[in-house]
C-alpha positions as CSV (number, residue, x, y, z in Angstrom):
1,M,59.2,178.2,0.5
2,T,57.0,176.9,3.4
3,T,54.5,175.2,1.5
4,T,57.0,173.5,-0.3
5,K,58.6,171.9,2.4
6,L,55.6,170.7,3.2
7,L,54.4,169.3,0.0
8,D,57.7,167.9,-0.3
9,R,57.4,165.5,3.0
10,P,54.9,163.2,2.0
11,I,56.7,163.0,-1.2
12,I,60.1,161.7,0.5
13,A,58.4,159.3,3.6
14,T,56.8,157.5,1.2
15,P,59.9,156.0,-0.3
16,V,61.9,155.8,3.6
17,K,59.0,153.3,4.3
18,A,58.7,152.1,1.6
19,V,62.3,151.0,2.1
20,R,62.1,150.4,5.7
21,S,59.4,147.5,4.6
22,T,61.0,145.6,2.2
23,R,64.1,145.6,4.5
24,R,61.7,144.4,7.0
25,A,60.1,141.8,4.7
26,Y,63.7,140.9,3.6
27,L,64.8,140.4,6.9
28,G,61.9,138.2,7.9
29,A,62.1,135.5,5.2
30,L,65.6,135.6,6.4
31,G,64.5,134.1,9.8
32,F,61.9,132.2,8.1
33,G,64.2,130.6,5.7
34,Y,66.6,130.0,8.8
35,D,63.9,128.3,11.0
36,F,62.7,126.3,7.8
37,A,66.1,124.9,7.0
38,I,67.1,124.6,10.5
39,A,63.8,122.2,11.4
40,R,64.0,120.3,8.4
41,A,67.6,119.9,9.0
42,E,66.5,118.2,12.6
43,K,63.6,116.5,10.2
44,R,66.1,114.8,8.0
45,R,68.4,113.6,10.9
46,T,65.5,112.3,13.2
47,Q,65.1,110.2,9.9
48,I,68.6,109.1,9.9
49,T,69.3,108.0,13.4
50,E,65.1,106.2,13.1
51,L,66.6,104.8,9.9
52,F,70.3,103.8,11.5
53,G,68.6,101.6,14.0
54,E,66.2,99.7,12.1
55,L,69.5,98.8,10.1
56,I,70.8,97.8,13.4
57,T,68.5,96.1,14.4
58,R,68.1,94.4,10.6
59,G,72.0,93.8,11.1
60,E,71.4,92.0,14.3
61,G,68.6,89.6,13.5
62,L,71.2,88.3,10.0
63,E,73.7,87.9,12.1
64,A,71.9,86.1,14.8
65,D,70.6,83.8,11.9
66,A,74.4,83.5,10.3
67,K,75.3,82.0,13.4
68,V,72.4,79.8,14.2
69,L,72.7,78.8,9.9
70,F,77.2,78.1,11.0
71,E,76.0,76.1,14.1
72,R,73.6,74.0,12.1
73,A,76.0,73.5,9.1
74,K,78.7,72.5,11.3
75,T,76.9,70.0,13.6
76,E,76.5,68.6,10.3
77,A,79.1,68.7,8.7
78,R,80.2,66.7,11.8
79,E,78.1,64.2,12.1
80,L,78.6,63.8,7.7
81,T,82.4,62.8,8.5
82,V,81.7,61.0,11.6
83,S,78.7,58.5,9.5
84,A,81.2,58.4,5.8
85,V,84.2,57.5,7.9
86,D,82.1,55.0,9.5
87,T,80.7,53.6,6.5
88,V,84.4,53.0,4.8
89,E,85.7,51.5,8.0
90,D,83.0,49.1,7.9
91,V,83.8,48.0,4.1
92,V,87.6,47.7,4.7
93,E,86.8,46.0,8.0
94,A,84.9,43.8,6.1
95,V,86.8,43.8,2.9
96,T,90.3,43.7,5.2
97,D,89.1,40.1,6.9
98,A,87.3,38.3,4.2
99,V,91.1,38.4,3.2
100,E,92.9,37.6,6.2
101,E,90.1,34.6,6.6
102,V,90.9,33.3,1.9
103,T,94.1,33.6,3.3
104,E,95.6,31.7,6.7
105,S,92.5,29.2,4.6
106,K,95.4,28.6,1.5
107,L,98.3,29.0,4.5
108,V,96.9,26.4,6.8
109,T,95.4,23.6,3.1
110,K,98.9,24.2,2.2
111,A,101.6,24.6,4.3
112,A,103.5,22.5,7.0
113,P,101.5,21.3,10.1
114,V,104.8,23.8,12.0
115,T,104.0,26.9,9.8
116,A,99.9,26.3,10.5
117,R,101.0,26.4,14.1
118,K,103.2,29.3,14.0
119,V,99.6,31.1,12.3
120,A,97.4,30.0,14.8
121,A,100.0,31.5,17.2
122,K,100.3,34.3,16.7
123,P,100.6,37.0,19.1
124,K,97.6,39.1,19.5
125,G,99.0,42.2,21.5
126,V,101.2,44.8,20.1
127,S,103.5,46.4,22.2
128,L,104.9,49.8,22.8
129,D,108.3,49.9,21.4
130,E,106.6,48.4,18.2
131,M,103.8,51.0,17.8
132,S,104.1,54.0,15.7
133,D,104.4,57.0,16.8
134,D,100.6,58.3,17.0
135,L,99.3,54.9,18.2
136,R,101.5,55.2,21.2
137,G,100.3,58.0,21.7
138,Y,96.0,57.3,21.9
139,V,97.6,54.2,23.9
140,E,99.3,55.7,26.6
141,R,96.2,58.7,26.7
142,V,94.0,55.6,27.3
143,Q,96.4,53.7,29.9
144,K,95.8,57.1,31.8
145,Y,92.3,55.3,32.5
146,D,92.8,51.8,32.3
147,A,96.2,50.8,33.0
148,M,95.7,46.8,31.6
149,A,94.4,48.2,28.1
150,N,95.5,46.2,25.2
151,P,97.2,47.8,22.6
152,A,95.7,45.7,20.0
153,M,92.1,47.0,21.4
154,V,93.3,50.6,20.9
155,A,94.9,49.3,17.4
156,K,90.9,48.7,16.5
157,I,89.5,52.0,17.3
158,V,92.2,53.8,15.9
159,T,91.6,51.7,12.3
160,H,87.6,52.6,12.9
161,L,88.2,56.0,13.2
162,G,90.5,56.3,10.5
163,I,90.7,60.1,8.8
164,A,88.1,61.5,11.4
165,L,91.3,61.4,13.7
166,R,92.5,63.8,11.2
167,S,90.6,66.7,11.5
168,R,90.2,68.9,15.2
169,D,86.4,68.7,14.9
170,T,85.8,64.9,14.7
171,K,89.3,64.4,16.9
172,F,87.5,65.3,20.4
173,V,84.2,64.7,21.6
174,A,82.1,67.9,22.5
175,C,80.3,67.1,25.8
176,S,78.5,70.2,26.3
177,D,77.7,69.3,22.3
178,E,73.8,67.4,22.2
179,A,74.2,66.9,18.6
180,E,77.8,64.8,18.9
181,R,76.4,62.4,21.7
182,K,74.0,61.6,19.3
183,T,76.5,60.9,16.8
184,V,78.7,58.4,19.1
185,A,75.7,57.0,20.9
186,E,74.4,55.9,16.9
187,S,77.8,55.2,15.4
188,W,79.7,53.7,18.5
189,L,77.0,52.3,21.0
190,T,74.0,51.4,18.4
191,K,76.1,50.8,14.9
192,K,79.3,49.5,16.5
193,L,78.9,48.1,19.4
194,G,74.8,46.3,18.7
195,V,74.1,48.8,21.7
196,T,69.5,48.9,21.8
197,A,68.0,50.9,24.1
198,D,66.1,54.1,24.0
199,A,67.5,57.4,23.5
200,A,67.5,58.7,26.5
201,A,69.5,55.5,28.0
202,L,71.7,56.1,24.9
203,D,73.2,59.3,25.7
204,A,73.2,58.4,29.6
205,K,75.8,56.1,29.0
206,V,77.8,58.3,27.0
207,M,77.3,61.6,29.7
208,A,78.9,58.7,32.0
209,V,82.2,58.9,30.0
210,C,81.5,62.8,29.9
211,E,81.9,62.8,33.7
212,M,84.4,59.5,33.9
213,M,87.0,62.5,31.3
214,K,85.8,65.9,32.9
215,A,89.3,66.4,33.9
216,D,90.0,66.2,30.6
217,R,88.9,69.5,28.7
218,M,89.6,68.2,24.9
219,K,88.2,65.1,25.7
220,D,90.3,62.3,22.9
221,R,87.4,60.5,21.1
222,V,90.1,56.8,20.9
223,T,89.9,56.9,24.5
224,F,86.2,57.9,25.2
225,Y,85.4,55.6,22.5
226,Y,86.9,52.7,24.3
227,L,85.9,53.7,27.8
228,I,82.3,52.9,26.5
229,A,83.5,50.0,24.8
230,K,84.8,48.7,28.5
231,N,82.0,50.3,30.6
232,E,79.4,47.9,28.4
233,G,81.8,44.6,28.6
234,L,82.3,44.9,24.7
235,L,86.3,45.6,24.5
236,G,85.9,41.8,22.8
237,K,83.2,42.6,20.2
238,L,86.2,45.3,19.0
């Protein structure tokens, strides 16, 4: 009996030890797998965070580029609109003058002396009662700065600007916009009024009116152009 027990002990101990070793190896594998999963997840989270940061930086750059392109396009559109309007109005004004000259010439030739005198005596001014609501509004705004402003002069500026007054972007002058001031200097001072000077001097003339109208948050373009012409003593050239 004692011999049997002694012989049985190594046989029983070996499987138990094997089971324990296997269980420990299994637990170790689970721990190793857990550590590996945690490390991999942390690495992945770091990669995603870095990628997200790079995407934000890239997005900010694209947003800034888009703003620059939008402002440039807006400025170019404004300049193109004003330039096109100036060209069209110049053509219309030239054709109108030519038609009036021909018409008046025929009237003087064919009509009686009394009729000719009536044509010659055509009034130059226009009363406020005879104006449209839009024109009356422009005249009243100009007369805030020049109480003696001639409505006929204001009407010529309104006619010159034409469709530019229908757009909010071109109806007012933005003094803080350098490109806008350059457009005013080139299209009005130089092209229309015939003032010749370097860019700095022209800009100074525009800025002088900006200072005059500084109390107006929205600077009406008709009033602005009138004051430029008045400052230059060129209202008679309108």
